[in-house]
LUMFIKOL-344777 format. One record per residue (C-alpha): x, y, z. Coordinates in steps of 0.1 Angstrom, whole numbers, plus 5000, padded with zeros to 4 digits. Example, Ala and Ser with C-alpha at 12.3 -4.5 7.8 and 13.67 -1.06 7.14 Angstrom:
512349555078513749895071
//
This chain:
535626010594532025860581530226020556526826150570523626000562520426160551519426170597522926260605522526600581522626960601519627110577516726860578515826790545519126850529520526600503524626560504525826550474528926320481531526070458529025810461525526110450527926160422528725820408525125720410523826040389527326030361524625930333522426140341525126430348526526410317523626400297522526760314526226860302525326780269522127050267525827280268525127210222522527310206521927010184521626810211519227000228517027010199517826610197516626530238513526700223512126540194513626150215513326200255513425920257516125750230518626030241518325920280518925550270522325730244523425840284522525490300520225670322518425410349515025410351514725620383516525870362513725880338510925880355512026190367513226330334509726230321507726430352509926690347510726710385513726830397514326640433512626370418516426440393518426540426517626170450518725970411522426140421521826480399523326770403521827110406525027250382524027030347520327000359519727360351520427300316518127030313515127300334516627540304515327340282512127370296512327670308511627540341513127890359514927930402511627960415510027630402512727360412512627600447509127550444509527140439512227110465509827240496506827130486505127430477503127580446505427810421502628080433503628040474507027950468507128310454505028440481507428280504509728490489508528810491507828730523511128790536512129020516510129260533
//
């Protein structure tokens, strides 16, 4: 059985987090997991680039971190469960992440959610 490619996925635009993505994002996910400890969050905030180097993030991952682009982190192999640790450092909400994933503004994303609940 072959692993579906992005073109073959049942939901257009869906990014499959599989073994390949897990290997690609290992360093990023390991770093985000480290944010469970307050002292690691403080070290990251003090010098983000040094902290990223400490965990061996590649250029794509470091760029996504600098830009606070969670969707780019997912494409760089990030697991959303670990990325939530990163997002929390900067007060990013689930709505902020949802807006990034859909390409909408946060306000438009919230309005869309509200309209769906009516």
